[in-house]
C-alpha positions as CSV (number, residue, x, y, z in Angstrom):
1,X,35.3,55.4,-10.6
2,X,33.9,57.6,-7.9
3,X,30.3,58.1,-6.7
4,X,28.9,61.4,-5.8
5,X,25.7,63.0,-4.8
6,X,22.4,62.0,-3.3
7,X,18.7,62.5,-4.1
8,X,17.2,64.7,-6.8
9,X,20.5,66.6,-7.4
10,X,22.1,63.7,-9.3
11,X,21.5,65.0,-12.8
12,X,22.2,68.6,-11.9
13,X,25.5,67.6,-10.4
14,X,26.8,65.6,-13.4
15,X,29.8,67.9,-13.6
16,X,31.0,66.5,-10.3
17,X,31.5,62.9,-11.4
18,X,34.9,61.6,-12.2
19,X,35.4,58.2,-13.9
20,X,38.5,56.1,-14.6
21,X,37.8,55.9,-18.3
22,X,36.2,58.3,-20.8
23,X,35.3,61.9,-21.2
24,X,34.2,62.4,-17.6
25,X,37.8,62.1,-16.4
26,X,39.0,64.4,-19.2
27,X,36.4,67.0,-18.4
28,X,37.1,66.8,-14.6
29,X,40.8,67.3,-15.3
30,X,39.9,70.5,-17.2
31,X,37.6,71.8,-14.6
32,X,40.0,71.3,-11.7
33,X,42.8,73.1,-13.6
34,X,40.9,75.9,-15.1
35,X,37.7,76.7,-13.2
36,X,37.6,79.5,-10.7
37,X,35.6,77.2,-8.5
38,X,37.3,74.3,-6.7
39,X,36.4,70.8,-7.7
40,X,34.3,68.9,-5.1
41,X,37.0,66.2,-5.2
42,X,40.2,66.8,-3.3
43,X,42.1,65.2,-6.1
44,X,41.5,63.9,-9.6
45,X,43.4,60.8,-10.9
46,X,46.4,61.7,-13.0
47,X,45.5,61.6,-16.7
48,X,47.5,59.6,-19.2
49,X,49.4,61.4,-22.0
50,X,46.5,60.5,-24.4
51,X,43.9,61.8,-22.0
52,X,45.8,65.1,-21.5
53,X,45.8,65.5,-25.3
54,X,42.1,65.0,-25.3
55,X,41.8,67.5,-22.5
56,X,43.5,70.1,-24.7
57,X,41.1,69.3,-27.5
58,X,38.1,69.7,-25.3
59,X,39.4,73.0,-24.1
60,X,39.9,74.1,-27.7
61,X,36.3,72.9,-28.4
62,X,35.0,75.1,-25.6
63,X,36.9,78.1,-27.0
64,X,35.6,77.5,-30.5
65,X,32.0,77.1,-29.2
66,X,32.3,80.4,-27.4
67,X,33.2,82.0,-30.7
68,X,30.2,80.2,-32.3
69,X,28.0,81.4,-29.5
70,X,28.9,85.0,-30.3
71,X,28.0,84.4,-33.9
72,X,24.6,83.1,-32.8
73,X,24.0,86.3,-30.9
74,X,24.6,88.2,-34.1
75,X,22.7,85.9,-36.3
76,X,19.9,84.2,-34.3
77,X,18.9,80.7,-35.6
78,X,15.3,79.8,-36.1
79,X,15.8,76.0,-36.0
80,X,17.7,73.8,-33.6
81,X,21.3,73.2,-34.5
82,X,22.9,70.0,-33.2
83,X,26.5,68.7,-32.7
84,X,27.7,66.6,-35.7
85,X,30.9,65.3,-37.3
86,X,31.4,64.3,-40.9
87,X,30.8,60.6,-41.5
88,X,34.1,60.3,-43.4
89,X,35.9,61.4,-40.2
90,X,34.3,58.5,-38.3
91,X,35.2,56.1,-41.1
92,X,38.8,57.3,-41.2
93,X,39.2,56.4,-37.5
94,X,37.7,53.0,-38.1
95,X,34.2,52.1,-39.3
96,X,32.3,49.5,-37.2
97,X,28.8,48.1,-37.0
98,X,27.3,47.6,-33.5
99,X,29.2,48.2,-30.3
100,X,32.9,49.3,-29.9
101,X,34.6,49.7,-26.5
102,X,37.7,51.4,-27.9
103,X,36.5,54.8,-26.7
104,X,39.9,56.6,-26.4
105,X,40.7,56.2,-30.1
106,X,37.3,57.6,-31.2
107,X,36.6,60.3,-28.7
108,X,40.0,61.9,-29.3
109,X,38.9,62.5,-32.9
110,X,35.1,63.0,-32.8
111,X,35.4,65.7,-30.0
112,X,38.2,67.5,-31.8
113,X,36.8,71.0,-32.7
114,X,38.5,70.6,-36.1
115,X,35.8,68.1,-37.0
116,X,32.8,68.9,-34.8
117,X,30.3,71.6,-35.8
118,X,26.6,72.6,-35.2
119,X,24.2,72.2,-38.1
120,X,20.4,72.4,-38.6
121,X,18.8,69.3,-37.2
122,X,16.1,68.9,-39.8
123,X,18.8,68.7,-42.5
124,X,21.1,66.4,-40.5
125,X,18.2,63.9,-39.9
126,X,18.2,63.3,-43.6
127,X,21.9,63.6,-44.4
128,X,24.1,60.4,-43.8
129,X,27.2,62.3,-44.7
130,X,27.1,63.6,-41.1
131,X,26.8,61.8,-37.8
132,X,24.9,63.4,-34.9
133,X,26.6,62.8,-31.6
134,X,24.2,61.3,-29.0
135,X,25.0,60.7,-25.3
136,X,23.2,57.3,-24.6
137,X,22.9,56.7,-20.8
138,X,22.1,53.4,-19.3
139,X,21.1,53.1,-15.6
140,X,22.0,49.9,-13.8
141,X,21.5,48.7,-10.2
142,X,22.5,45.3,-8.8
143,X,22.8,43.9,-12.3
144,X,19.4,45.1,-13.5
145,X,19.0,47.9,-16.0
146,X,16.3,50.6,-16.4
147,X,14.0,50.2,-19.3
148,X,10.9,52.0,-20.7
149,X,8.7,52.3,-23.7
150,X,8.6,55.3,-26.0
151,X,5.2,56.9,-26.5
152,X,4.1,58.8,-29.5
153,X,4.8,62.2,-28.0
154,X,8.6,61.8,-28.2
155,X,10.4,63.7,-30.9
156,X,11.9,60.9,-33.0
157,X,8.9,59.4,-34.8
158,X,11.0,56.5,-36.2
159,X,11.3,55.2,-32.6
160,X,7.7,55.5,-31.5
161,X,6.3,52.5,-29.5
162,X,9.8,50.9,-29.2
163,X,11.2,49.9,-25.9
164,X,14.6,51.3,-24.8
165,X,17.3,51.1,-22.1
166,X,18.9,54.4,-23.1
167,X,18.3,58.0,-21.9
168,X,19.8,60.9,-23.8
169,X,19.6,63.0,-26.9
170,X,21.2,65.6,-29.1
171,X,23.8,68.1,-28.0
172,X,22.7,71.4,-29.3
173,X,23.5,75.1,-29.3
174,X,21.3,75.2,-26.1
175,X,24.3,73.7,-24.4
176,X,26.8,76.5,-25.1
177,X,25.9,78.6,-22.1
178,X,27.4,76.4,-19.5
179,X,30.9,76.2,-17.9
180,X,30.8,72.5,-18.8
181,X,31.9,71.3,-22.2
182,X,28.9,71.4,-24.5
183,X,28.8,67.6,-24.7
184,X,28.7,67.1,-20.9
185,X,26.1,69.9,-20.6
186,X,24.0,68.3,-23.3
187,X,24.1,65.0,-21.5
188,X,23.3,66.6,-18.1
189,X,20.4,68.5,-19.7
190,X,18.9,65.4,-21.4
191,X,19.0,63.3,-18.2
192,X,17.4,66.1,-16.2
193,X,14.7,66.5,-18.8
194,X,13.8,62.8,-19.1
195,X,14.2,61.2,-15.7
196,X,14.3,61.8,-12.0
197,X,17.1,59.9,-10.2
198,X,16.7,59.5,-6.5
199,X,19.9,57.6,-5.8
200,X,23.7,58.1,-5.6
201,X,25.5,56.9,-8.6
202,X,28.9,56.4,-10.4
203,X,29.3,56.9,-14.1
204,X,31.6,55.5,-16.8
205,X,31.8,56.0,-20.5
206,X,32.1,52.4,-21.9
207,X,31.8,52.5,-25.7
208,X,30.2,53.7,-28.8
209,X,27.2,52.5,-30.9
210,X,27.0,52.7,-34.7
211,X,24.2,51.3,-36.7
212,X,24.2,51.9,-40.5
213,X,21.5,49.2,-41.1
214,X,18.6,51.6,-40.2
215,X,17.7,55.0,-41.5
216,X,17.8,56.6,-38.0
217,X,21.1,54.9,-37.2
218,X,22.8,56.1,-40.4
219,X,22.7,59.7,-39.2
220,X,23.6,59.2,-35.5
221,X,26.6,58.0,-33.4
222,X,25.9,56.9,-29.8
223,X,28.3,57.4,-26.9
224,X,27.4,55.0,-24.2
225,X,27.6,55.8,-20.5
226,X,26.6,53.4,-17.7
227,X,25.4,54.9,-14.4
228,X,25.7,52.4,-11.6
229,X,23.0,53.3,-9.0
230,X,22.9,52.7,-5.3
231,X,19.2,52.2,-5.5
232,X,16.8,51.4,-8.4
233,X,15.0,54.7,-8.2
234,X,14.7,56.2,-11.6
235,X,11.3,57.8,-12.5
236,X,10.4,59.1,-16.0
237,X,9.7,62.8,-16.1
238,X,8.3,62.7,-19.6
239,X,4.7,61.4,-20.1
240,X,5.8,59.8,-23.3
241,X,8.1,57.4,-21.3
242,X,5.8,54.6,-20.2
243,X,5.9,51.0,-18.8
244,X,9.2,51.7,-17.0
245,X,11.1,49.4,-14.7
246,X,14.3,47.5,-14.0
247,X,15.2,44.0,-15.2
248,X,18.3,41.8,-15.8
249,X,19.8,42.2,-19.3
250,X,19.5,38.4,-19.7
251,X,15.7,38.7,-19.3
252,X,15.4,41.7,-21.7
253,X,17.4,40.1,-24.5
254,X,14.6,37.5,-24.7
255,X,12.3,40.3,-25.7
256,X,14.9,41.8,-28.1
257,X,12.5,42.5,-31.0
258,X,10.5,45.0,-28.9
259,X,13.6,47.3,-28.4
260,X,15.0,50.0,-30.6
261,X,18.2,48.9,-32.4
262,X,20.6,50.8,-30.2
263,X,19.1,49.2,-27.1
264,X,19.4,45.8,-28.8
265,X,23.1,46.5,-29.3
266,X,23.5,47.7,-25.7
267,X,21.6,44.7,-24.3
268,X,23.9,42.2,-26.1
269,X,26.9,44.0,-24.5
270,X,25.3,44.1,-21.1
271,X,24.2,40.5,-21.2
272,X,27.7,39.5,-22.0
273,X,29.0,41.4,-19.0
274,X,26.3,39.8,-16.9
275,X,27.5,36.3,-18.0
276,X,31.1,36.9,-17.1
């Protein structure tokens, strides 16, 4: 993993981060080989054969979304369209409940443009035959993780008043205008909208979350990223994010019932890491 950036530019410079595992490495490999701008890194770790295959799929995904973007210009949409995959595709790779750290197997499939598409969010929120892909970002510093409470102004009413350790949201057609992959641009945008990070950091994609035991979980699939910070300086930008702070996972798990289900799943994973 590599750390880059300082101050308020962290979220805006998400494209500059390279990690040992996960989509950030794949995306960095693409940018270094295809962008007209040079990467801020002098070199990027050599990708595995599997990672190079995923690079190709991400590049194809960017090509397909360019075509989709052109269609949007011809036929403007009046509702938000979000990135989804058919639930049977996820099940075919291997259904699980809770947390799974086998990211390579899943990301290779769910980010394949053959399966991913943009569909109206209001319909997708009620349709368990599709999974909406959600970057779910956890900020950690010296073993403590960032947490907050969701106010009533946040969009997902089913999560109001719940505490959370995750920052992120939907990847939508708003994210098609960047030189980044739509997924990475969506993650960058959501972080920038929700929090102000005044610290250097290193990021790693560590796993996926699936929860079919709740109504909101049935229609979403979380992709978990851990941001290890130099300093515990994360400030909510949204007024609906209240009672924020940092605490050890072992302390937060004792208040588990106060957290949304995805955060409960993440906290169990983080507490296990803390105990190792």
